[in-house]
N, C-alpha and C positions, 0 to 999 in steps of 0.2 A: 464483604462488599464492594472492596478495592479490587476482585475481579471478573463481578457487573462491568465495573465504570472502565474495567480495561478493557474490555468487548465491544463496550460501545464506544469511546474513545479510538479503537483502531481497526471500528466500525467503520467510522466519517472520519479517520483519517483514509483509506482506502478508496473511499466515495469519493474526498477531494482530490485526491490524487486521480480516480476517472476524469472528475473535469478537466482534471488542468491536461492531462492528457489528451483528451475529447474521444475516448475510446471507452468501453462497459469493460466492467474488469471480469470474465466466465467463474459463472457460480452463483450469484446474484449478493444476497446480503454475508453470506458465510463465505463467499474470495473477498469480498471488503476486507471485512475482521482479517482474514491468514492476512491477503496485501498489506494490512495499516499494518499485523505485528513484522512479520516478515520482511516489510519496508518502512519497520523502525530498525529496528537490528540492522538492514545494510547501510541504514545514515547515519548510524551510531558508530558502526564498524567503522566508517569511511571518511565523514564527516566531526567528529567527534558525537560530544555532550554538552550542543550550547542551546542556546536559547529559550525561550519558558516549556515550564513542563509544568504539564496535567498527566493526571491515573499512572506515570514513572513513565511519559514518554517527553521527548523532547521535541516538540512538536512541528518544526523548523529542520532539521534531519529527517524524521520522519517522512513525513510529505517527499519530499525533495526523495526519500529513499522507497518510498509508494511508486509514487511518479515516475521513476527510472523500473520500479519493475511490474509496472501497468504496461511503458510501453516496451519492454522486452517480452512481455507473455500475448501483447498484442501483434509484435512479430508472427513468434513462434505460432501463435494459433494463425495466423495467414497460412504460412507457412506449410503449414501442415493442410488446409485446404485446397491449396492446388494441388498439392501432390496425392492427392486425395481422388482427382478429376482424372 
């Protein structure tokens, strides 16, 4: 049951990061979940483990990390689209 909560919270974190940045995360729901997990790891590594916790995610660093990841992904995807032309 803990794994299911982690997937749900990871998806919500990825979705919120996409809203904050103003760009969609590639991959839909699966992309949001992956961005939530990777963003949580990135945020925890850079900002530490503080703030409210839900399903073993420190919410604020996770959202910040996922937003940075979404921004980087959008720049990378845009640069690939420009080189394909």
